[in-house]
N, C-alpha and C positions, 0 to 999 in steps of 0.2 A: 788229914783224915776226905776229907770235904770232894777230893777233886779225886778220890782212889777209887778206881770201878775195879769189876773183878768180871769178865770175861770165860762162858763158857761150852767151850762148839762138839755137840754130844750127837759121835756120829755111831754106826754099825758095829766100828768094829774099836774105834779108840774115841775117849774121850780127852780133849786139850782146855784146860785150864789158865789164862794169864790175866798176871793182873796192871790197868793200863794207870801208872802214874800220871794225873798230866798226859804228858801225848808223848810216856813212856810208854812202848807198852816193851815187858819182859819177856823173856821165854818161856812160850809153855811148858807146862808141867804136864807128860801125858801117862794116860791111863787104859787097859786094856779096858773096852766095857761089858760089864758084866748083861745081860743080856738074860741072863738065866728067869727072871722075871721081874714086873713094876718095882714094885717095895728093893727087892735085893738092889735095883738101878738107883733109887730115891736116896734109900743109906750110900749108896756110892760118894751118887752125886754131894750132898748133904755134908761126903766125908773129905771129897776134893775142893769143894769151895771153903768146908771150914782150914782148911789148910793152906791156904793163900792169907789167910788173914783178915782182919777189920778190913771192913771198906763199907763206903755209903749205900753201894745198891752193887746187883749183881744183873749183869743178863747172859739167859741162854737160846742158845741156837741151836735146834732139833729140827731132824728130816721129816719133817709131821707138818701136817697141815692145823691151823690152832685157830680159835676165839682167842681173835688178841685182847680186849676189853677183860674176859673173864681168866686167861690165861691155861684156857682147858682144852690137853692136847684131841684136837676130833679125828683122828687119824693119823697112822703110825708107819712109818719105812721102817722095818730093820731093828726098830731097837720096841720093850716092852712096855709103851707110854699114853697109847690109846686109852680114851677115854679118862686120863690121867688130869686133875685141876692142878697141874703145874705147880701155876704161881703160888696161887695160893697153900697149897701141900710147902715147898720150897720157904716162902717168907715166915709162914708158920713154926717151920725147923730152925732157921737162921735165923730169926728176928732183925734179919732187916731188910727195905724192900726190893725182888723178884721180880724180873719181866721177863716173857719166854717167847719169841719169834722164831719160824722158818731159818735154818739156816742160809739157805740162797737169799733170804732179804734179806737175813745181817750181813754176809757176807759182799751184795750190794750196799748197802751202806758205808762199810769199810771204805769201799774203791772210789766211792763218791768222794773223801778226803784226803788228806794228804797228811803225812808222816806229823806236822802240824797243827794239827784237827784245822785246819783249813779248808772250805769247800772246793774241789778243784771243779767241779760236772755238778750244778745243779739239776739237769736232768738226764737221769743213768736209767741203763733196763740191761741187765747184766742173766747171762744164758750160764750154768753149770753143769757140766757134760762132763760129767764121769757114768755110773752104771746106767743111770737115769739120766733124763735131765731136769732142771729146777731151774727158777728162774726170779729176782729181783729188780721191782723198782724202785728210782727214786725220782721226787719227784718237790721241786724246790727248794732239796735239802732234805726232805722230808722222806723218810717208808712210805709208800703208796699200798694198801691195804686195803681196799674197797668196803662195802658193805657190811663183808662179817668177820673181817679180818682175814680171810682166804684167796687175797689177789695175789698172781702171779707164777699160776702154774705152766710158766712158761710152754714147758716140755710136754702139756695136751692140746696145744693147738694142731689144729688137721695143719700138716702142709705138704699132704700127698693125698691122692684116692684115683679112684678108676672111675674117669669124666661119664657122662650121657646116663647113668644109672642113678636113680635117685628117690631112698634117701643112701646116703654110705653105708657100707654095712657095718654092722655093729660088733663087736667080738664080745660081749658082755664081763668083760671086764679090762680091766685100764695097765697097761699104757695100747688105744687105740690102733689101729691098722693107718699108718697112716698122718699119725702124731711126729711130731717131731719126738721125742721120748722112743718111740718102737724105729726112727730109721734115723739119725742121729747122735745115740747117747752112744755109752762106751760098749754095750752089750752090742751093741748094731754095727758099729767098729770091727767088734771078737768074731759076728759071723763076717762078713764083708772079708777079715783078715784067714779065719780057715778057710774060706773059695782060694784063696795062694797060697794055702797049705803053709796059716803062721798059727802057732799056738796061740791061745789067749792072752791078752794082755802083753803080745810084744809086740804087735802091729807098730805101735808109733818110737819104740826102740828101730825097727830094723827100718823103717822109713826113714831116721835120721839117718843110715850109715848106708844108706841111698838104695835099698830092697826096694827094684819096680813095681811087683802086686803090692806092696803095703805102702809106697807111695798111691799111687790107684786108690789104694780102700781109704788113704786118708783125704785126696782129692775129693773122692765123691761122699764121703761124709762131711767136706767144710761144703760143699754145695747146698748140702740136704740142709746144713747149719744155715745156710745164707740164705734162705726163702724166710726161713724162722724171723731169722735178725729185721730182714725186708717185713714181714709183719711190723715188725716192734715198732721198726721208722717210721711205716706209715701210719701207727696208728699213738705215737707220743711224738714222735719228733725231736729223741733226745739228743743231749751234748755227744754224750759218749754210752756206747755198744761196749764192755767188757765180757771178754772169752775165760772164764773159770772151769776149774773141774780138772781130772786127772788129764783130762787128750787131748787139757791146751795145750800140753808139753810140746805136742806138734806146732806149735809156734809157726811160723806162716806157709810154712808144710799145710794148714790146717789154716790160717786165716784168711792165706791170700786168695783162693778157690772163695771161699765166703764173700769175702769184698765184693767180688767179683757175678758171684751170683747174686746178693745180694743188691747190687748195682742194674740188677737186671730187670729187678723186679717192687724196687722203690718208684713209685708215682713221680714224676718229673715238677723238679720244683719243694719235694720232700727231702729232708733231712741231709740239707744242704753247706749245715755245717755240721754233720754226725762224724765222730770218729771210732772205728771199729777196731778194738786191740786188745792184745791178751791183758789180762787179769794181771794187778802190779804186786800182792799181797797171797798171794797160793796159796797151801795150807792154813797161813794165819790169818785169812781173811775174814772167818766163821767167826773165831775168838776175838777177834778187835772189832769184828761189828757187834760181836754181842757186847761189847763193854764198851760204847758206842753211844748203842741202844739206849744200855742202862743212863747211862749220861743224858740223852735226850729225852726221855722220861724221867727221870725224876726235874729236870728244869724246867719240863713243862708242868708236874704237878706243884713245882712251885707256884708259877705261874698264874695258877686260878687260885691259890690262897687268898 
């Protein structure tokens, strides 16, 4: 049991739970998320984790801003977990250590390691392009969380705006105009697709089939994403930039223009080793990364005893 870990990925529509035995991730078990209120969701999580059996620790990935040290959810998107001490509550109810982090952060950790648990990218930045744009940062094989645990909200970096006017306009809510999330998310892609007569959530499929308007929409989205990628490369000079989330299914239709645009905005001499590629683990990245997170944190706690 010493190397048996449980990973949980909580989304607005589904919860994925999987066991990581050594380096083997068992097929995740999926259930629809109960978003009626926080207590019902907590009960659902306890039940789902309990059904996975015994483990040394549990990692939970949530679409939220997390105070990592305490495991309290500061703000949350699509799930009713805001202001809940999630780590404390789950640890008490399950009787084993629980660690909680942002879902994109967990996905980034998964992408930094291979199936055998070996580090493949010491320094990695991940963009998750779905309904919104999330991000995760790994430095020296460990998650980078910043001063309060909330780092890597990459979707809220500003990549476009009216020049000459200061300050930039502020919408009073997020995402802000000109942010990566406003311009390069799946929601933004829906708007671009609509301009070409495509229904929501069909643009990627239509582009794969060669639809001219859909290809143009994906290309523009990729170029917007490329500016955000350039910012990440200029800041972190990573080994790897990985693109995940539903929109990444467009593959090279998205990545090729993103690479081209990123190259235009990266300072000469920076990012000379950086590769930009599609995420390897797809929808399993969050649950895999959550389990790896639990393993790393257990090791860290043991090292300081």
